[in-house]
N, C-alpha and C positions, 0 to 999 in steps of 0.2 A: 603457606604458598597456595596459589590458586590451583584448582584441579586442572589437569591437562585435557580432560575430556568433558563434554557437556553432560549435565545430569538433567534429564527431562523433568518437567513439572515446575512447581513453585521455586525450586532451588535456583533456576536460572535468573528469575527476577531478584532473588535474594543476592545472588552473586553480583549482579549489576549494582544493587544498592550497597553492597559491602565493599566493593572495590574502592580503593582510596588512591593515594598518591602514586606516582609512576607514570610512565610514558603513555600508557593506554587508558588512563583515567579519562572519562568524559568530562565535558564542561557542564557544570550544574548551572542552569540558567537562573539568573536573578536571585542570587543569595542575598544580595543587598541592592538597594536602589535609593536614589535621592529622596529624602523626606521621611524615610523609615527611622523610627527611634531605635536606640540600642536594644530596648526590650523586644520590639517587633522583629528586629534583625536576628536576635538569638532564637526566637520562636521559629522563624522561617528556616534558619540554618539547621535547627534540630529536625525539622520536617524533612529537609532535603537529605540529611545524612542518616535518617532512620533506616535500620536494616529491614523494616517491615514495609513491603510494597504490595499493592493489590491490583486486581483487574480494574479497568476504568469504570468508575461509577457514572452511569449515564445521566444522573441528576446534577453532576458537577459541570461547570463551564470548562472549556479547554484551557483557559488561563489558570485554572485551579489545580491542574495536574502537575506532577513532577515532570520536568522537561530536561532531557540530557542531549548533548551534542557530541559527536565524534567527527573530527576533521583531518588532522595531520598525524594520526597515530601510525607507528611502525606496522607494516604489513598491509595497510590500506593503500592500494596503488595510487589513487588520487581522490580528491574530495568530491568530484562530480559522480554521483551515483544514479544510475538509470533504472535499476530494478532491485526489489527487496522481497524476500520470501523466507519461510521457515520450513525445514524438512522434518520428517518424522523423528529423526534422531536428536532434534532440538537445536541444530545449528541454524543461524540466520545467514542466508546466502545474499550476496550483494554483487550486482553487476556494475562495472565501471568501464570507461573507454579503454582501459589498459588491462582488463582481465577480470575474472570472477574470483571472489574470495568468500570464505565463510567465517563467521564470528561466533565464538563460544561464550561471549559475555566478558572476556578478558583480552583475547588475542584475535587478530585478523590473520588468516593463513590461506594460501592458495588451495585449490581443489586438486588433490593428487592425481585423479584420473585424467583431468584436463591437461595437467602439466605433462604427464607421461604420453598423452596422445598428441603433443605439440600444439595444443589449443589453449595454452595458458594466457594468451593475450586477446581472446575474443571479447567483443563488446556485446554484452547481453542486454536485450530489451525487455525480456520477461522470463519468468520461471513458472513451470507448471509441474507439480509432483503428481504422479499417477498412483493408482491403487496398489501397485507393486513397489512403491517407494523410489521409482526412477524419476529423475528430474529432466524435464524437457526444456531446452533453452532455445528461445528465438533470438537471433542475433541482429545487429544493426544492419547487416547486409542481407537480411531475410533468409538466412540459413536456419535449418532445424537440427539440433544436436540433442541426443539422449545420453544422459549420464547415469550409469548403473554401477554398483560396486565392482570395481576392477574392470570396467568396460565402458567404452565411449563409442557411439555410433553417429555418424553424420548422414542425414537423409538427403537424397537427391534423386536424379533421374533413374538410377538403378532400382530404387524402391518405389518408383512411380510418381515421385513428387517432383513437380517442375523445379529445376535447379534455381536456387536463389530467389524464389517467388513466394515464400511463406509470409503471410501478413498477420495471422493470429493463431493462437493455440489455446484450446480449452478442453476440459474433460467433461463427459456427460455423466449422467447418474448411474449408468451401467459400467463406467470405468473406461470406456473407449476414448481415445484421443482424437479430436477433430482439428483439422488444419485448414485455414482459409488460404487460398492461393489465387493468382490471377486467372486460373482456369475455372475456379469455382470452389466448392467446399467438399471435403472428403474426410474419411477417417482411416486410421491405421488398423489393419488386421495383421497381428504379428509384426513383421518388419516391412509390410507392404502397404503403401498408401493407395486407397481406392477412391476415385472421384464419385461422390454421391449425387450432387446436384450442380448444375451449371447454368440453369435458366434464371439468371438474375439480371437486373438492370445494369449491373457493372460488377467489378471485382469486389468480393466481400472483404471487409477490413476488420470486423470484430464479430464475435458470436458468443452465445451462451444458451443454456437450456432451462426451461421452466419445469415446475413440478409435474405437469401433465405430459412431460416428455417431448414437448414441442421444442425444436431447435430454432433459434432466432439468429439471424445474421443481419448486419447493416453495412452499407457502403456509402458512397458519396451521394447524400441526400435521398436515400431510400432505406427501407427496412423490409425484410421478408421473414415469413414463418414457414417451417418445414414440419409437416405432420404426416407421417407415413409417406405416401407418394405425392401428396398435395403440396404445392408451393404457392404461397400467396404473397405478392409484393405490393407495396404502396410507396408513393413518394412522401418525403417530409413536407409538412405544410408550414413549418415555422422557420426553417433555415434554408438558404439557397445552396446550390451545388458549389463545391469548392470550400465547404466549411470544415473539412477534415474530421476524421474520427479516430480517436486514440484509445477509447475504452468503452466497455459495455457490460452491464450486469443484469441478470434476471432476478426479480424479487416478487414477493407476494403482492406488493403495491404497484407493480408495473415493470416495464422494461426501461432501463435508464441508459442513456447514451451520452458520452462526453464528446462535445464538439468544440470547435474554435469560436462558435457563436453563442455558446451557453450549454446548459444541461437540459437534455430532452427527456421527457417522461411519456411513455405510451401506456395507456390503460384502456384495453378494448379498442374502440374506434377513436378514443380521445387522445389528443397530443397537447403537451404543455412545455413551453420553454422557460427555464429559470435563468435569470441573469443577475447582474449586480443589484439592480433595483429590487429584486426579490429577497435579497439578503446574502447572496453568495459573495465570498471575498474576492472572487475573480470569475470572469465569464469564459476564459480560455481553459477548457477542462482537459487535463492531461492524464488523470488516473481516477479509478473508482474501485471501491472494495466494500463488501458487506461487513457489518459489525455483528458481534455476538448478541447484542440486545435489540437487533432489528434496525439499528441506525445505518445510514449510508455515509461512508467516508469519501470525501471528494478532494482530489488534488488538483490545483489550478496553477496558473502562471503568476498567482499572487498570494499563495498560501494554502492552508488546509481549511475545509469546511466539514461540519457534521450536520447531516439532515436527520431530524427526528421530530415526530409529532408536528409535522408541517412547519418546522422552524429550522433556520440555519444558525449555527454557532461557528465562529471563525477564529483562526489563529494565523497571524501573518508575520512577516519579517519584523514589523514594528513591535510585535508582541514577543519576539525573541527567536523566531524560526531561523535556522542557519542561512537560508536563502529563499527567495520567493518561488522559484520554479519547483513544483512538487511532481517529480516524474513517476513515483511509485509509492504505494501504501500497502501495509500488511498488518493485520491484527493477529498476534501470535496466540499460542495455546494458553498462555498465562493471562491473556486479556490485555496486554499492553499494545500500543500502536507504534509501528515503525514508519518513518517518513523519510524517503530518499529525495534529496534535492541536488541542485547543481553544485552546492558547496557544503556537503556534509550529510551525515546520518543523524536523524533525530529520533528520540524515543519518548513516548508519553506514557506515564503510569500513575497510579494512585498511591497515596501513603496514608498513615494513620491520622495525619493532621491536614485539615482543609483550610487554605488561606483565603482571606476575604480582603479585597481592595476596592478602589473606586469602581472598577469594572463589575464588581458584584453588588454595588449599591451603597458602599460606604461613602460618606461625604468627603473623606480625605484619607490619604495613605499615611498621614502623619498622626499615628495613634500610639497610645501607651497603655500601661496597666490601669484598668478602671473597672469598677463593678458595673458600669453602665455601657462599656464598650467591649464587643466581642470580635477580635480580629481573626482568630483561627478556631477551627472545630477539631477536637480530638476524638478519634474513634467514630462512633455513630451518634453521639449525643452532642447537641449544640450548647 
């Protein structure tokens, strides 16, 4: 019988790999496909069903990872998932239009604290876990909710936060929670929100912090930096007003902003816009997250992209993604990638066998046992 509580560490990935038949089993993508011989099919099946799974190898293409999909499992309120994250106790949290649930690798269950507070049906847009293990939820109607063990608090005007006006939530390097609102950007001190800066070209929509402790925020066609008491703002040069902003990350290689016109990258005074012609699978960017190997994961309205070494690698609906719209991404502690779409939850992880197809350079997918043909790679040796 599966464990009723999650076990942190590699055991979670093993639990996902070991689960078999039953109503909560995920769909294993492409166990078979037209053109594969019986020999190749057995090899791929052995790879997918292996109990040994690993963190994503950055040298592998996205099409070479194990890919799982959950869609109509009991406990999952609906298949449209708008947010995904992992809490320190190992659970995967999912936001849907009909409520928030957590996933232990086998079952989807409601959040008890939200249910007890009468908030079981909220539509979560994002999750942020703070240094104390509390989860901050930004909802679709711009409310801010904090979930702690046995306690839930909704922040509003009594705490100084403009009611229903939160646009983004992020944690700085010191553990403070920052909230973007229509009035400006501020941070929470205890249970009170204090406005820090308001002198922006417009309402801030996204924010993050760089290693030099500079706070960066972006709005409709502008970006600003906050360092001490100094605020410097500049307009976008690559996209016009009305391009919308849904995501932003601070990295060593620049500030990255997801817009409806493409992916913006700011490095010093330089600005570059990446679009389909540069290798992105889609130019309407819905989500961004940093990877453990320095890569940037990008969710768009046409699939998932990985940016590494000045190159994009993509995985789309045509490759097997549950649906095109990628609302949220998260790389968990075990190193696997979770992808939330309008029609299901996707997981990408590595196994002991690496498949090779035409996408990796083979002349054909129709191969068989041969001393001159190598379809899969076991372990670390080819």
